N, C-alpha and C positions, 0 to 999 in steps of 0.2 A: 823797984821796977822789975818787971818780969824778964826772964832770960829766954833766949831762943838758941837752938842748935841749927846751924846751916850746913848742909852737906851737898857737895857738887855731885850730880847724878848724870849730867850730859856733858859732852866734850865742848871745848871752846873753838875747835877747828871750824873754819868757815863762818865765824861770828865776827861782828864789828869790833874794832879795837876798844871802843867804849865799854863793851860788856866784859872784855878781858881785863881791863883796868879796874872795873868795879869789883870783880872777883878777887883781884890782887889786893885791892884796898880792904876787902873784907877779911883777908888773910888766908884765902883758899888758893892752894898752889897746884893741886892735881885732882884727878878723879877720886871720888869716895873719901876725900879729905873733909873733916868736919871741924868747925870752929863754933865757939859759944860767944854770944854778945848780949849786952843789955838790949831790950826791945825799945830803943829810942826812935823818935821820928826819922832821924837821919839814916839809921841802919835799916829801918823798915822801908824807906824810900829806895835805898840801894837794892834791897832784896826784891822789891817790886819790879825793878828794871831787868832783873835776871831770873825772874821766877820760873821761867821755862827751863832753866839750867840747874836749879837747885831744889832741894827738899828742905822744908822748914818744920821744925818741931818745937813746941813749947816745952820748957823745962820747969 
């Protein structure tokens, strides 16, 4: 399965708690922090919910 790199590019200040928890579940803790995950449907769904806060790259 393909891998994706997810990088937080916008702050979570003034965002709903759900979006903050999604980023934490993805393993992102602060601005410009990147993590790599398999491109599973679950991960893609989580990324879709916070797509305005992150940058996604295919690896």
